[in-house]
C-alpha positions in Angstrom: 0.0 0.0 0.0 2.8 2.4 0.9 4.4 1.8 -2.5 1.2 2.7 -4.3 0.8 6.0 -2.4 4.5 6.8 -2.8 4.2 6.4 -6.6 1.1 8.5 -6.8 2.9 11.2 -4.9 6.0 11.0 -7.2 3.9 10.9 -10.4 1.3 13.5 -9.4 -2.4 13.6 -9.8 -2.6 15.1 -13.3 -1.1 12.2 -15.3 -3.1 9.7 -13.3 -6.3 11.6 -13.8 -5.6 11.9 -17.5 -4.9 8.2 -17.8 -8.2 7.2 -16.2 -10.3 10.0 -17.7 -11.2 12.0 -14.7 -10.2 15.3 -13.1 -7.3 15.8 -10.6 -9.7 16.4 -7.7 -11.1 12.9 -8.1 -7.7 11.4 -7.8 -6.9 13.6 -4.9 -10.0 12.5 -3.0 -9.2 8.9 -3.7 -6.1 9.0 -1.5 -5.6 6.9 0.7 -8.9 5.2 1.3 -9.7 4.2 -2.3 -6.1 3.1 -2.9 -6.3 1.0 0.2 -9.5 -0.7 -1.1 -7.8 -1.2 -4.5 -4.8 -2.9 -2.8 -7.2 -5.1 -0.8 -9.0 -6.1 -4.1 -5.6 -7.0 -5.6 -4.7 -9.1 -2.5 -8.0 -11.0 -2.7 -7.3 -11.7 -6.4 -3.8 -13.0 -5.3 -2.1 -10.2 -7.3 0.5 -7.7 -6.3 1.9 -4.4 -7.4 5.6 -4.3 -8.3 7.8 -1.6 -10.0 7.7 -1.8 -13.8 11.5 -2.5 -13.9 11.0 -5.6 -11.8 10.4 -9.0 -13.4 8.3 -11.8 -11.9 9.4 -15.4 -12.0 7.8 -18.7 -10.9 9.3 -19.6 -7.6 9.7 -23.3 -8.6 11.7 -22.3 -11.7 14.1 -20.2 -9.5 14.4 -23.1 -7.0 15.4 -25.4 -9.8 18.2 -23.0 -11.0 19.4 -22.6 -7.4 19.5 -26.3 -6.8 21.3 -26.9 -10.1 23.9 -24.2 -9.3 24.5 -25.6 -5.8 25.0 -29.1 -7.2 27.4 -27.9 -9.8 29.4 -25.9 -7.2 29.7 -29.0 -5.1 32.0 -30.4 -7.8 34.2 -27.3 -8.2 37.6 -27.9 -6.7 39.3 -24.6 -7.5 39.3 -21.5 -9.7 41.1 -23.3 -12.5 38.1 -25.5 -13.0 35.9 -22.5 -13.5 38.1 -21.2 -16.4 37.9 -24.6 -18.2 34.3 -23.7 -19.3 
């Protein structure tokens, strides 16, 4: 929730109002109660808000890569072995 309000503050009401087709006052009145409701709706839908520069990955896929990396590192004896490629 804090992240949403922080972004609204950094972007400003005007671009948000323009994007959703309302006036700035409507966006201004929405804070923080309506954003809290919106965050709760997303939580019920099992969704979350993340920064656009972030990427989401399936946890099982990442666990597979970590497991494989750990197994490979168990066999590494020294730096020379890493250079052999």
